[in-house]
Backbone bond lengths (Angstrom), bond angles and torsions (degrees), N, CA, C in turn:
res aa  C-N    CA-C-N  psi(-1)  N-CA   C-N-CA  omega(-1)  CA-C   N-CA-C  phi
1 K - - - 1.439 - - 1.515 109.53 -
2 F 1.302 117.66 128.28 1.443 123.35 177.67 1.520 110.03 -99.35
3 I 1.310 115.78 138.99 1.458 122.38 178.12 1.524 107.35 -120.78
4 K 1.340 115.53 126.90 1.468 120.16 179.61 1.521 110.23 -102.58
5 I 1.309 115.03 122.53 1.470 121.99 174.95 1.527 105.82 -130.31
6 P 1.327 118.05 130.17 1.479 119.39 -177.73 1.523 111.14 -71.58
7 A 1.305 113.91 158.50 1.460 121.03 170.98 1.516 106.51 -85.04
8 F 1.317 117.96 132.07 1.461 120.96 -174.24 1.514 113.23 -101.19
9 G 1.309 117.35 -8.79 1.469 120.54 -176.96 1.518 111.72 -71.69
10 K 1.310 115.96 136.20 1.458 121.10 179.44 1.539 109.93 -115.10
11 A 1.293 118.39 -57.57 1.464 122.42 -178.41 1.523 108.48 -100.53
12 V 1.319 116.23 114.82 1.470 119.93 -178.50 1.518 109.09 -97.33
13 I 1.341 114.95 118.30 1.473 120.42 173.70 1.520 108.35 -93.50
14 D 1.331 117.74 -47.50 1.454 122.96 -179.05 1.503 108.61 -157.06
15 K 1.330 117.16 128.10 1.462 121.36 -177.19 1.527 113.45 -89.68
16 V 1.357 116.77 -4.01 1.455 120.08 179.51 1.531 109.53 -62.90
17 G 1.295 116.92 126.74 1.462 121.45 177.50 1.505 114.33 93.34
18 A 1.337 117.81 -7.28 1.473 119.12 -178.27 1.529 111.10 -66.14
19 G 1.316 116.09 -40.74 1.475 119.06 178.10 1.514 112.43 -65.41
20 D 1.339 114.62 -39.34 1.477 118.13 177.43 1.534 110.98 -63.01
21 A 1.310 116.38 -44.00 1.465 120.76 178.81 1.524 110.55 -61.73
22 M 1.335 116.16 -44.87 1.463 120.95 -178.95 1.531 111.00 -62.09
23 L 1.325 116.68 -49.78 1.457 119.31 -175.89 1.527 112.55 -69.85
24 S 1.330 118.23 -34.30 1.451 119.14 -179.78 1.527 110.46 -68.23
25 L 1.336 117.16 -43.46 1.482 118.67 178.49 1.533 111.17 -71.49
26 F 1.319 116.81 -34.26 1.464 119.01 178.17 1.533 110.67 -63.19
27 S 1.336 116.78 -47.99 1.477 119.22 -177.97 1.522 110.86 -65.70
28 L 1.315 117.13 -39.79 1.455 120.51 176.81 1.526 111.28 -63.98
29 G 1.333 116.01 -40.89 1.477 120.88 178.57 1.494 113.55 -63.78
30 V 1.344 116.62 -40.68 1.453 119.97 178.13 1.541 110.81 -65.48
31 Y 1.319 114.49 -41.01 1.475 119.70 178.92 1.539 111.22 -63.17
32 I 1.328 116.55 -44.24 1.462 119.75 -175.32 1.525 112.50 -78.33
33 T 1.348 116.42 -47.51 1.466 118.97 -173.81 1.515 114.51 -95.81
34 G 1.304 117.31 -25.66 1.467 120.04 -175.72 1.518 112.43 76.11
35 S 1.320 116.62 3.71 1.465 121.54 -177.26 1.532 109.47 -110.47
36 P 1.324 117.51 113.60 1.476 118.37 178.41 1.531 112.63 -65.60
37 E 1.335 117.59 -26.92 1.448 120.55 179.75 1.536 110.69 -67.07
38 I 1.328 116.91 -49.25 1.447 121.16 179.12 1.529 110.32 -65.86
39 A 1.307 116.59 -41.05 1.462 121.08 179.67 1.541 111.21 -63.20
40 L 1.328 116.63 -40.58 1.456 118.77 178.18 1.524 112.19 -67.83
41 L 1.309 117.31 -36.25 1.467 120.83 174.56 1.527 110.60 -62.90
42 M 1.310 116.71 -44.19 1.481 120.10 177.48 1.520 110.51 -60.97
43 G 1.322 117.62 -44.22 1.461 121.03 -179.89 1.507 112.58 -65.40
44 S 1.311 117.27 -39.45 1.454 121.25 178.85 1.520 111.23 -66.42
45 L 1.318 117.72 -38.74 1.466 122.05 177.42 1.533 110.27 -66.52
46 A 1.321 116.47 -39.93 1.460 119.92 178.44 1.530 110.88 -63.79
47 A 1.322 117.41 -42.56 1.455 122.17 178.62 1.520 111.09 -64.16
48 S 1.340 116.87 -39.66 1.457 119.29 -179.01 1.528 111.16 -67.77
49 N 1.331 117.67 -32.97 1.446 121.12 175.99 1.535 111.47 -73.80
50 S 1.324 115.78 -31.74 1.447 120.90 -179.39 1.529 112.65 -66.81
51 I 1.311 117.95 -38.38 1.464 121.20 -175.73 1.522 113.45 -75.31
52 K 1.337 117.04 -8.00 1.466 120.56 178.55 1.532 113.01 -79.64
53 N 1.331 116.28 -9.56 1.455 121.81 -175.03 1.523 110.11 -123.10
54 F 1.309 115.22 162.15 1.468 120.04 178.08 1.532 108.93 -86.15
55 G 1.322 116.01 126.03 1.465 121.17 176.77 1.504 111.59 58.75
56 N 1.336 115.03 -131.55 1.463 120.44 -178.81 1.511 110.06 -110.41
57 D 1.335 116.97 39.97 1.471 120.59 -176.11 1.526 112.77 -69.34
58 A 1.316 118.69 -32.94 1.452 121.49 -173.98 1.527 110.87 -111.39
59 I 1.330 114.87 149.54 1.442 121.49 176.53 1.529 108.39 -99.08
60 I 1.301 115.59 134.79 1.467 120.73 177.85 1.518 106.60 -98.57
61 D 1.316 115.81 112.37 1.448 119.31 -177.67 1.538 110.28 -120.08
62 K 1.285 115.44 -179.20 1.483 121.56 -176.36 1.523 111.59 -57.91
63 S 1.348 116.63 -43.71 1.464 118.86 -176.92 1.535 112.05 -65.91
64 T 1.329 116.28 -32.40 1.469 119.75 177.39 1.529 110.96 -65.56
65 I 1.305 116.39 -44.97 1.478 120.59 178.75 1.526 110.74 -65.21
66 L 1.329 116.97 -42.76 1.465 119.78 179.34 1.523 112.85 -65.75
67 K 1.336 117.98 -36.84 1.469 120.25 175.78 1.516 111.35 -64.20
68 T 1.332 116.12 -38.64 1.462 120.28 179.37 1.528 109.72 -65.35
69 I 1.317 118.31 -43.53 1.446 122.39 179.30 1.521 110.69 -64.59
70 S 1.342 117.58 -43.00 1.445 119.61 -178.01 1.538 111.32 -68.59
71 S 1.334 118.30 -25.31 1.456 120.65 177.23 1.521 112.43 -65.92
72 F 1.325 117.51 -22.15 1.478 120.73 177.94 1.532 110.73 -68.92
73 F 1.329 117.64 -25.60 1.442 122.05 -173.44 1.519 113.61 -103.46
74 N 1.334 116.86 3.21 1.478 120.59 -179.95 1.511 110.28 -103.77
């Protein structure tokens, strides 16, 4: 089964760590929700926030992900 989730990143400062951010949130999401669709969305949002910063300068936390999701509905 293939699941399509868009890439949300627009301005790329540095792609280092984007895969790590994506996979860590994806694995945590699958563990917590049991839904690969929700987990993949969480991972994609984490990766998009990761590429906005240089290296590992910023921490991606729950509030960052929730702000990104809420911006879709505003």
